[in-house]
C-alpha positions, 0 to 999 in steps of 0.5 A: 365495432363498426355500425352498418347502415341500410339506405342506398335509396335514401342516398340516391334521393339526397343526390337528386334533391341536391342537384335540383336546387330551387332559385331562392334556396339556402343551405342549412347545417346542424351541429348536435349531440344526443344520447339515449337507449333502446330495448325494443323501444328506441329513445334519445334526446339532444340539443344543437344549433341550426345555422344557414348561409343567410346568417340565420341560426337558432338553437334546437331540441332533438328527439329520436323515437322508434322501435324494432328488434334493437337493444343498447345505449348510444351517445353521439358527440360532435354530430353534424348534418347538412340539409338539402336546400330549403327556401326558409329556415322553418323548413328544416323543423319537423319529423324525419323518417329513420331506418337503421341497422346497427351493431357496435361496441365502444367508440364508433362513427355513424352516418345516415340520410333522413327524409321529411317530405321534400327535405333530406338531412345527411347526418354524421357523428362520433360517439360511443355505446353498445347497440345491436339491432334494427330500428324504425322511427323518427328524428324530430327537430324542434325550435327551443321554447322561447326562441321560436324566431330565428336570429339574424 
């Protein structure tokens, strides 16, 4: 079953942000996997790596927390994401707001746009699970402990 996504305003915002690139901006991407569950409360944990076109990369931890009329279990593998242009890698860390409507069983694909102040993140991933509902929450990207500084 396919997942449904609500967020046309976020797609418009992402388009506007990508078209107004600052002079010293760099492009960053994330590769990740995560798994979790929901029963009115939604939670998931995962890991990944953020890499930027200036050669910097760093491992990250991902947490998803939220709630709403939702129930199910989710697993995302081979997740990818692209950030709107940023001036430094640390701009990608933090909490992004999420709004998601979902219905799925078995193998599925998902895509969504997340926002954090003036940074947006377009995510896509493949996975499996059983889920149904609407949830609101946050997608938090944190640096892995002990490796707070990006590598060059």
